[in-house]
C-alpha positions as CSV (number, residue, x, y, z in Angstrom):
1,M,-12.9,-7.8,13.7
2,R,-11.0,-5.8,16.3
3,A,-7.6,-6.2,17.7
4,T,-4.9,-4.4,19.8
5,V,-1.3,-4.3,18.4
6,H,1.4,-4.4,21.1
7,E,5.2,-3.6,21.0
8,R,7.6,-6.0,22.4
9,D,7.4,-4.4,25.9
10,D,3.5,-5.2,25.7
11,A,2.6,-1.5,25.6
12,A,-0.6,-1.2,23.5
13,V,0.1,0.8,20.4
14,W,-3.0,0.7,18.2
15,D,-6.5,-0.6,18.3
16,V,-7.2,-2.1,14.9
17,A,-10.5,-2.8,13.2
18,R,-11.2,-4.6,9.9
19,P,-14.4,-4.7,7.9
20,A,-16.8,-7.5,8.5
21,R,-17.3,-7.7,4.5
22,P,-15.0,-7.1,1.7
23,S,-15.1,-3.9,-0.2
24,R,-17.5,-3.6,-3.0
25,V,-14.5,-2.4,-5.2
26,A,-12.2,-5.1,-6.2
27,G,-8.6,-4.1,-5.4
28,V,-9.7,-2.2,-2.3
29,T,-8.8,-3.3,1.4
30,M,-9.4,-1.2,4.3
31,A,-8.5,-1.2,8.0
32,G,-9.2,1.2,10.9
33,F,-6.6,2.5,13.3
34,R,-6.9,4.2,16.7
35,D,-3.7,5.5,18.3
36,R,-3.1,4.4,21.9
37,G,-0.9,7.2,22.5
38,M,2.2,4.8,22.0
39,T,2.9,5.1,18.2
40,P,6.8,5.2,18.1
41,V,8.1,8.4,16.8
42,G,10.3,7.5,13.8
43,L,8.3,4.5,13.0
44,R,9.5,3.2,9.7
45,L,6.9,2.5,7.1
46,I,7.8,-0.5,4.9
47,P,7.0,-0.1,1.1
48,H,4.3,-2.4,-0.3
49,P,2.6,-3.0,-3.5
50,A,-0.2,-0.7,-3.1
51,V,-1.3,2.9,-3.2
52,T,-2.1,4.1,0.3
53,L,-4.8,6.5,1.5
54,A,-5.0,7.6,5.0
55,L,-8.2,9.2,6.1
56,V,-7.6,10.9,9.4
57,F,-10.5,12.2,11.5
58,G,-11.2,13.4,14.8
59,T,-9.1,15.8,17.1
60,G,-5.9,13.8,16.9
61,Q,-3.2,14.2,14.3
62,V,-0.3,12.3,12.6
63,T,2.5,13.8,10.7
64,V,5.0,11.8,8.4
65,D,8.3,12.6,6.8
66,D,8.5,11.2,3.1
67,A,11.6,10.0,1.3
68,T,12.2,13.6,0.0
69,G,12.2,15.1,3.6
70,R,8.7,16.8,3.1
71,Q,6.2,16.6,5.9
72,Q,2.6,15.7,5.4
73,R,0.0,16.2,8.2
74,G,-3.4,14.7,8.3
75,S,-5.1,12.8,5.4
76,L,-2.7,11.8,2.9
77,V,-2.0,9.7,-0.2
78,A,1.3,7.7,-0.7
79,G,2.3,6.3,-4.1
80,L,3.0,2.9,-4.9
81,G,5.8,1.5,-2.8
82,L,5.7,4.7,-0.6
83,G,8.3,6.3,-2.8
84,F,10.9,3.6,-2.2
85,G,12.5,5.5,0.5
86,T,12.4,6.1,4.1
87,V,8.9,7.2,5.1
88,R,8.6,7.7,9.0
89,V,6.1,8.9,11.5
90,R,7.3,12.1,12.8
91,R,4.5,12.9,15.4
92,A,1.4,11.0,16.4
93,E,-1.2,12.4,18.9
94,N,-4.0,10.0,19.5
95,F,-5.0,9.9,15.9
96,E,-7.9,7.8,14.3
97,C,-7.9,7.0,10.7
98,V,-9.3,4.7,8.0
99,Q,-6.3,3.4,6.0
100,V,-7.2,2.2,2.5
101,R,-4.9,0.1,0.2
102,L,-5.6,0.5,-3.4
103,S,-4.4,-1.8,-6.1
104,P,-2.6,0.5,-8.6
105,E,-4.9,-1.0,-11.4
106,I,-7.8,0.9,-9.7
107,A,-5.9,3.9,-8.1
108,R,-6.1,6.1,-11.1
109,A,-10.0,6.0,-11.0
110,V,-10.3,6.5,-7.3
111,L,-7.6,9.3,-7.0
112,G,-8.6,11.1,-10.2
113,A,-4.8,11.2,-11.1
114,S,-2.5,8.4,-12.3
115,P,-0.1,7.1,-9.5
116,A,2.7,8.0,-11.9
117,D,1.8,11.7,-11.2
118,L,2.6,11.2,-7.5
119,D,6.1,10.1,-8.5
120,G,6.2,7.8,-5.5
121,A,5.8,10.7,-3.1
122,V,3.5,11.3,-0.1
123,V,1.0,14.1,-0.7
124,A,-1.8,15.8,1.2
125,L,-5.1,14.4,0.1
126,G,-6.6,17.7,-0.2
127,D,-4.2,18.4,-3.1
128,L,-5.9,15.8,-5.0
129,W,-9.5,15.9,-3.8
130,G,-9.9,19.5,-2.7
131,R,-12.9,20.0,-0.3
132,E,-13.8,16.1,-0.6
133,A,-10.9,15.3,1.5
134,S,-12.2,17.5,4.4
135,R,-15.7,16.3,4.1
136,I,-15.0,12.6,4.2
137,S,-12.9,13.3,7.4
138,E,-15.7,15.4,8.9
139,Q,-18.2,12.5,8.2
140,L,-16.1,9.8,9.6
141,G,-15.7,11.8,12.8
142,D,-19.4,12.1,13.0
143,V,-20.3,8.4,13.1
144,S,-19.4,6.3,16.1
145,S,-18.8,2.8,14.8
146,W,-16.1,1.4,12.6
147,E,-18.5,-0.5,10.4
148,D,-20.3,2.9,9.6
149,R,-16.9,4.5,8.8
150,F,-16.0,1.7,6.5
151,A,-19.4,1.8,4.8
152,L,-19.0,5.6,4.3
153,T,-15.4,5.1,2.9
154,D,-16.5,2.2,0.4
155,A,-19.4,4.2,-0.8
156,L,-17.1,7.2,-1.6
157,L,-14.4,4.9,-3.3
158,A,-17.1,3.1,-5.3
159,R,-18.5,6.4,-6.5
160,R,-15.2,7.7,-7.4
161,C,-14.1,4.5,-9.0
162,E,-17.2,4.4,-11.3
163,A,-16.8,7.9,-12.4
164,G,-13.0,7.7,-13.0
165,S,-10.8,6.4,-15.8
166,P,-9.9,2.8,-15.8
167,V,-6.6,1.3,-16.8
168,D,-6.1,-0.6,-20.0
169,P,-7.5,-4.2,-19.5
170,E,-4.1,-5.4,-20.7
171,V,-2.2,-3.3,-18.2
172,A,-4.4,-4.6,-15.3
173,W,-4.0,-8.3,-16.5
174,A,-0.1,-7.6,-16.6
175,W,-0.2,-6.3,-13.0
176,N,-2.1,-9.3,-11.8
177,R,0.1,-11.5,-13.6
178,I,3.0,-10.0,-11.5
179,V,1.2,-10.2,-8.2
180,V,-0.1,-13.9,-8.7
181,S,3.6,-14.9,-9.7
182,R,5.0,-13.0,-6.5
183,G,7.2,-10.9,-8.8
184,L,8.9,-13.8,-10.6
185,V,7.3,-13.5,-14.0
186,R,9.6,-12.1,-16.6
187,V,8.9,-8.9,-18.6
188,D,9.6,-10.6,-22.1
189,Q,7.1,-13.3,-20.9
190,L,4.3,-10.6,-20.2
191,T,5.0,-9.1,-23.6
192,A,4.8,-12.6,-25.3
193,E,1.5,-13.4,-23.6
194,L,0.2,-10.2,-24.5
195,G,1.4,-10.0,-28.0
196,W,2.9,-6.5,-27.2
197,S,6.3,-5.0,-27.8
198,R,8.5,-4.5,-24.8
199,K,8.2,-0.8,-25.5
200,R,4.4,-0.6,-25.7
201,L,4.2,-2.4,-22.3
202,W,6.8,-0.3,-20.6
203,S,5.0,2.9,-21.8
204,R,1.5,1.9,-21.0
205,F,2.4,0.3,-17.6
206,C,4.4,3.3,-16.5
207,S,1.9,5.8,-17.3
208,Q,-0.9,3.8,-15.7
209,I,0.5,2.0,-12.9
210,G,3.3,4.3,-11.9
211,L,6.3,2.1,-12.2
212,P,7.9,0.2,-14.9
213,P,7.1,-3.6,-15.0
214,K,10.4,-4.8,-13.8
215,R,10.4,-2.3,-10.8
216,A,6.9,-3.4,-10.0
217,A,7.9,-7.2,-10.0
218,K,10.8,-6.4,-7.8
219,L,8.3,-4.6,-5.2
220,V,5.9,-7.6,-5.3
221,R,8.9,-9.9,-4.8
222,F,10.4,-7.7,-1.9
223,D,7.0,-7.6,-0.1
224,H,6.6,-11.2,0.1
225,A,10.3,-11.5,1.3
226,A,9.8,-8.9,3.9
227,H,6.8,-10.5,5.4
228,R,8.6,-13.9,5.5
229,L,11.6,-12.4,7.2
230,A,9.0,-10.7,9.7
231,A,7.6,-14.2,10.3
232,G,11.0,-15.5,11.5
233,Q,12.0,-17.4,8.6
234,D,15.7,-17.8,7.7
235,A,17.2,-15.2,5.3
236,A,18.9,-17.9,3.1
237,R,15.6,-19.9,2.6
238,V,13.7,-16.7,1.9
239,A,16.2,-15.8,-0.7
240,A,16.3,-19.3,-2.2
241,D,12.5,-19.6,-2.3
242,G,11.7,-15.9,-3.4
243,G,13.7,-16.0,-6.7
244,Y,16.8,-14.2,-5.5
245,T,20.2,-15.6,-7.0
246,D,21.5,-15.7,-3.4
247,Q,21.3,-14.1,0.0
248,S,23.4,-11.2,-0.9
249,H,20.9,-10.4,-3.7
250,L,18.1,-10.4,-1.0
251,H,20.2,-8.3,1.1
252,R,20.8,-5.6,-1.6
253,D,17.0,-5.4,-2.5
254,V,15.9,-4.9,1.1
255,V,18.4,-2.3,1.5
256,A,17.5,-0.7,-1.8
257,F,13.8,-0.6,-0.7
258,T,14.1,0.3,3.0
259,G,17.6,1.6,3.7
260,V,18.1,-1.1,6.4
261,T,19.3,-4.7,6.4
262,P,16.9,-7.9,6.3
263,A,17.5,-8.4,10.0
264,T,16.2,-5.0,10.9
265,V,13.3,-5.3,8.6
266,A,12.4,-8.5,10.2
267,N,11.8,-6.6,13.5
268,E,9.8,-3.7,12.1
269,P,6.5,-3.1,13.8
270,F,4.7,-1.9,10.7
271,L,5.0,-5.4,9.2
272,A,3.8,-7.0,12.5
273,V,0.4,-5.5,11.9
274,D,-0.3,-6.7,8.5
275,D,-1.7,-10.0,9.5
276,I,-4.2,-8.4,11.7
277,A,-5.0,-5.4,9.7
278,W,-5.4,-6.6,6.1
279,A,-7.3,-9.3,4.2
280,S,-6.8,-10.4,0.8
281,H,-5.1,-8.1,-1.9
282,G,-8.4,-8.1,-4.1
283,T,-9.6,-10.2,-7.0
284,P,-7.2,-10.6,-10.0
285,A,-8.4,-9.0,-13.3
286,Q,-9.6,-11.2,-16.1
287,D,-7.3,-12.1,-19.0
288,P,-8.3,-9.4,-21.6
289,R,-7.9,-11.9,-24.4
290,L,-10.9,-14.0,-23.1
């Protein structure tokens, strides 16, 4: 599938491609982006419940500023939630990239490092993968079709995932329980269903997923709320349906995750592209007790 994303003045911003088939790796979604020379400088990236890989190739470049003020250029990896601060595009020059969203339950295996080691930051992919980061960029630039690029990327991810270290099945189950509930499941309910202590779940979940369970649930809940706001739904209804105590509670969470108000988030271009670029979030893990 291919599409073109437009800003409100109808200027073409990105060409977007999506794979014809799902990834062979559960928990992976991919999309291809080609900048049309109109990517807004200062574009705010909205946190979402995945670890992000951006595999940049060709002669163009993109530079982002992360929440700490550090700049990263070229292929990069962003921790779960993009660091829960303002991540912006500083500069974009006719770039092309395959962007990958990794469920945190498989991110450790694919990255070769725990998402917790990223501490939510945006880092150069070469810092994690060394020469393999530049090799995949060269290979992506050498082929002419998006389907071939997706196939190359998928083969790399499958190989790394198979060789990597998986998370505990109980941790994977807890993450997927949070996702399926849209962030509304309580931590004490997770511990009761697993038969674990709160301390054990917190420790395992933090070290393998990269966030405490309660924070992960807040991120998933925010993600659903942000997309409903972007779809034009009333903030009071979004708050009531999304498990927030009231509209002020929704407002506080949105500001905490993005630095801006719900009304501003509703108009963010980064959210508008999601329905075009991304398919399902992957297949939930099996209950480890079955």
